N, C-alpha and C positions, 0 to 999 in steps of 0.2 A: 413600513418598507421592509424588504428582505435584507438579510445580513449574510455576509460570507460565512460558510461553515469552517473554512480553513483560511487562516491568515499566514502567509509565508513571512517569517521574521526578516527584519531589515538588519543584515549582519555585516560586521567587520567594516573594512574599507574596500568597497567594490565587490565583496563576496556576493552580496545581493545586488547583482548588476541588472542592467536592462534585459538581458537575455533570460535570466532566471525569473524575474518579475513577469515578463511577457509570457513565458511558458506557463506559469501558475495561473495568471489571469485568463489565458486562453482555455484553461481547463475549467473555468467557471468559478475560481476562488480569487482571493485578493493577493495579487503579486505586489511585493513591496521592494522598492530600491533603497539602498543605504545612501543617505545624503552626506555621510561623514567624509570629509576631505575631498569632495567631488571636484572642487576647483583644481586640486593637484592631480587627481586621477585623470581628468579631462585634458589638462595641459600635457601630461605624460603620454596619453594616447595619441595626441597630435604629434608629439615629438617622435613617437614610434612609427609615424608614417600613416596613421589611421588605416590599419589593415581592413580591407573590405569597404572602405569609404563610408562607414556608418555615421561617423561624426559629421562628415561633410554633408551627407543627406539630411541629417537633422538640423544642422546649422542653416541650411537653405530655407527652412521654415520659420526661423526666428524672426519675430516681427520688427526688429531693428537691424537691418543688414549691416549698417556701419559698425555696430558692435561686433558682430560675427567677423567682419573683415579685419578689425583691429586685433582680435584674439588670434585669428588665423595667421596674421603677419607676425605676431609675437612668438608663436609656439610651433606652428606646423613645419615639419621637416619632410619634404618629399622623399619617399623611399625609406624613411626612418633613420634615426641616428645610428651610429655604430654601436655595437654591443658594449664596447669598452669606453664609450663616451658618457660622461655624467648627464643626467637630465638637467635642463635649465631650471634654475630655482624659481619658485613662485613666492611672491611676497608673503611674509608671515602675517596672520590676521591680528587685528587690534580692535579696540572699541569702535573706531571710525576708520574703516579700511580705505585705501586709496581708490580713486575712481576705476583704475585699471583692474584692481582685485575685485571690486564690486561687480564690474561688468563680466569678468571671467567667471565669478561664482554664479551669477544669474544665468549666464549662458550654459554653464556646465549642468546645472540642475534642470534647465529647460530641455537640453539635449537628452539627458538620461530618461526623464519622464516621457518625452515625445517618443523615443525609441521603444520604451516599454509598452506604450499604448498602440503600437502598430499591429495590424492584422486581427483585431478583435474590437469589441465594443464594451468590454467588461472593465470594472474599476481597477485602478492602480494606485498604490500608496507610496509615501516616502517616509522613512524613519530618520529622525534626528535626535541628538542628545542634548538635553538641557544643560549638561555640564559644559558643552561647547557653545557658549552664548555668542561669542563674536563670530560673525558670518552667518548667523541663523536667519537674519532678516533677508539677506540676499538669496540664501538658499530657498527659503519659503516663496519668495516672489518669483524666482525662476521656475520653480515647480508649478506654481499656480498659473503662470503664463502658458505652460504646456497642458493645463487642464487636469492636474493631479486631483484625485478623488478623495483621498484620505491622507491625513498627516498623523503620524504616530510619534509620540515623544515620551521619553522617560529619562532615567539617570538624573533625577532632580525633581523639582516641583514646577512644572511648566504652566504656571497660573496665568501668565500674560499672553501666551500664544493664541488662545481663541480670539482675543480682541485684535491681535495683529492680523489674523486671517480676515476678520470682519473689515478692517480698514483697507487692507490690500484689495479685497474683493470690490470695494467701492472706489478704488483708484486713489485712495488717500494715503498720506504719509503715516508711518507707524514708528513707534519707538519701543525699545526693549531694555529693561533695567539690567545693568551689568554688575555682578557682585565684585566688589573691590575689597580684598583682604586688608585689614588694618585701617580701614577708613575711619577718620575721626568721628566720634559720636556727634550726631547732629549735622554731619556734612551732607551737602546736597547729593542726591542720588545721581549716579552716572548712567547715562543712557546711550545706546547705539540707536541711530536713526537711519531710515531709508525712505526716500520720497519717490514713488513710482514715476511721477511726472518728469523726474530728472532724466529718465531713460527715453522719454517720448516727447522731448521738446515742449514740455508743459501740459500735455494733454494725454494723461494715462487712461487706458481702457478700463472698463468695469469687467470683473472676472467672476467666475463661479466660485463660491466659497466651499472649500473641501470640508469634509467631516473631520473632526478632531478626536482622536482616541488617545487617552493618556495611559501610559504604562505605569502601573502602580504595584506596590507590594503589600499594601495594608488598606483596611477599610477606612482608617483615619485619613490617609492621604486622599483616597477616592472622595470621601465626604468633603474634605477641604476644597478640592478642585471643583467638585460639582457646585458648591455653594459660593466660592470666593474667586473663581476665575473671572477674567475680564470679558468673557463671552461664553458662548455655549460649549460645553463639553458633550460630545455625542456618544461617548462610550468609554469603556476601560478594557485594557489588557492586564489581567492580574497575573503577575509573573512571580514564580517561586524561586527558591535558591538553587533549584536543579537546572535552571536555564543557563545557557552559555553567555559569554561576554561579561559585561559588568553585572554584578549582583548588588542589591541593596545590602548595606551592612546589617548584621544582626542587631536587634533592639537591645539596649542595655550595654554594659561594659563588654568590650571585645574579649572573648575567650577563644583559645586555639586548641585544636585536638592534638593528639600525640604526633600526628603527621604535619602539624602546622597550619591546618585549615581552620577558618572561622567556624565556630559551633553555632548552629541555628537550633532554636527550641520552640516550644509551644507558642511563645509570644510572637514568633515570626510567621505563623500560619495565618493567612488572611481570613478575616471573618466574612465569608461569602454571603450569608444572609443579610448582613448590613449593606454590603455592596449591591446585592440584588434589590434591596428595599429602595435604592435611589431611583429605580425605574428606568435605568439606562442599560443598553445591551452590554454584555461583558464577555470576554474570551479568556480562557485559562491557558497559561503558558508555562513551560518547564517540564520536559519529559512527557509530552502528551501525544507523541507520534505512535500510538497504539490503538487498535480498534476499541479495546476495552476502556482505555482512558478517554477516548473521544465520547463513547457512549456515557461514561460516568459524568463527564463534563456537561453533556446535554441534560442528563438527569438532574443535575444541580442547578439548572436554569441558564447555563451559559449558551450564548448564541453559537459558540463553536470553540475552536482552539487555535492558538498560534503555534506554529512549528518552525524551529530554526535549524537545529543540528542536522536533521535528516535532509533538509534542502541544501545545507551548506556544502555537503560532500557529494551532491548529485552532479551529473555531467554538465548541467547548464550554469552552475555557479562559477565564479571567477577564481576560486582556489586553484593554484597551479596544478596541472594534471598529475605530476609525479607526487605531489603532496596528498592529493585526493586519494590516489591509488594506495599510498602507504598507510593512510588512516584506515582505508577499507581493509587492507591486508591485516593491520593490527586488530581490527574489529573481528575479522573472521578467525583469527588465531587466538582470540580471547586476551589480547595484550593491550587493547586501547584503554587509555586512562587519562583523566583530566585531574588537574590540581587546582583547587580554588585558592589562588595566591592572594594573601592579604596585602602584599606589598607591590606587586607588579605594576599596577596602574598608577600613573602620576596623579590621578583624580582622588586617590584615597579609597575608592570603592574596591571591594574584592573583585578579582578578575580571573575567570577560568582559563587555564592554559593547558592545551593538549601536550602530553609528554612525548616528545619525539627527538631523535638525534638530529644534530645540525640545525637546530632551531634555538631561539632565545630561551627555551625551557631548560636547556642544559647549562650547567655551571660553566663548562669550558667555552661554549659559544658566547654566553653572556659576558664573561670576564674578558674575552678576547676583543669584544667590540668596544671601540672608544666611545665614551659618552658624548653624544652629539645631539643637540636639539636645533634642527634647522627647518622644521615645518611649523611647529608652534601651536598646533590646534588644541593641545591639552595644557597649555600654559595657563596659569592663574594670573589675573590682574591684581596688583597690590599697590598700596599707597606708599610712595617714597616719603622720606622725612620732609621734603619741601612741599608735599601735597600733590605732586604730579603722579601720574600713573606709570608703573613699570610692569614688566612681565617676567615670570619665572616658571620653571618647570622642574619638578623633583627628579626628572630623568636627565637633566642637563648636567654638565660637569659640576660635581658637588661644591667645588670652591666658588663657582659662579652663583649657584643657588644660595649658598650661605652669605656671600657678599651682598645679595639682594634681600637680606633680612629674613631668609628662609630658615625654618627649623633645621638645625644641624643634623638631626636624626632622620629627617625625611628622605634623603636621597638613597639610603641603603635599600638595595633590592629592587629599585624602580627600573622599569624597562621602557624603552622608547617604543610605545605602541604605534605611533604614527608611522615611523619608518618600517617597523616590523610587519604591520598589517598590509602596507603597500607592497612589501616584498612577497607576502603570501599571495597577493592577487597578481603577481607577475610583473610588478612595476618597481623593482628595487633600485635605489640609488646606487650609483657606482662611485666609490670613494677614490681619493687621489692615489692610493696604492694599488688600484685596480680591483680591489675586492668589492663584492656586492653586499648590500645590507642583508643580514639573515632574516628569515621569516619568523613569525610567531603565530600559532594557530590557537583559536579558541573554539570551544564546543561545550554543549551541555553534558550533564552526567550520563545521558543515554547514548553517548558516542559508541559505547561498547556494544550497543544493539544494532548498529548499522548492518550487521551480517544478515538481518532479516530481509534486507533488500537485495542480497547477493547470493541467490541460490546456485548450487553447483560450482562451476568454475568461473562464474561471473566476477569481473573485477570492477564493474561500475554499474550505475543505475541512473534513472532519470527522475525528474520531478513528477512525471505521470505515475511512475512506480510508487512513489511516496503517497500520492493522493489515493491511488487504487488500494494500497494496503490499508491505509487509515480508515477509509470509508467502506472497504469491501465487506468486512464482517459486522458492520454496524449500519442499521437503517438510518439514512440521512433524513431525519424528520424535517419538515419545512420550518424555516426560521420565522 
């Protein structure tokens, strides 16, 4: 079968939205939506009044109208809420979410994939994080109900996901093991479970199984997933440390540069011949939005490349327009810079942060923001002394985290990515004092090269400009 030459990265919270994914897929490549926090994104779009009516149009195609009606009644605000009114809260996810949260998550993922697939017949993918285990089952099932073609997953070892896709395709229940920090040796494994039949009064439909692409940073991980996953792995996205968002930690003891960034070395360079020897298609990711880099990837046997940063700041992405324009301005003036922050993410993974005024990248903005964890998608589950499961986040108030048996040193420097990334996508929560959550932007190291898409006085560019540039100087050999 043929494979896409370009995969558009699934970025941030709603940055890779349905508009961007649809645009890339219409161009004949693989558009990918970000599934991260989609339940919250969807609920806030409804409270914003559903401008353009796109959510309502997609909801009309959901196969269980009663679920769409319940979600609409809970969150839709005709005409949109007032700018100074906070968004209604969405329940924080846990090992076994409430029925209402499960329905919201299934519907949100259905809607995003459905909208991305309109106007063309090309594949669409969804990107999820293994680090966010709670909510994954409902996200996958909602996306599959809409006919998603690819599932991309990294930030961990997603060994169980292929088997989940197999079971959901057959209309069968699936379970996903949840990591519990501090669980007693020999304790029974904790599982999240979802039964498709529960949404269909006992008779779930059979669905087409999407292809599964694992995002890896080493041949060792690729080999493990190829041989030990619960089902078929269909390919790999091999991501280096130049990519935006979360990066895999360096192998071995963590060392920091003089600037405070993690130091990557020869051990962190993926062994591509070993990955190629698995006989599965692979794509290279991390600063590959160049004709020469694309050609080099193809010469190494890659099916193509994954591109994130260049698409993140194009007109179709959900990054707030004024933030996009400022990043492009910084790139044109040679001032665009990212910092690979070893502390920012509550997950413990290094996280790349664009350095910009009035965002969480500045000390002033970070220290002025009260520590609040009210979304909870990056919380870790931990075993309480009595054996029950609790949840904690290194970005919540430090005293709360420590009270929950957390490492007292962990909260230092942690940023609330959930709230910050929602703000980047134009959906910031409004706090009691009237202030809005500040944004946080992530990008790969090649953010400084965005100027190549901005000739002359141009202040913006499109997804088509990215594709044209990457492929224009390189022959697109058949996959």
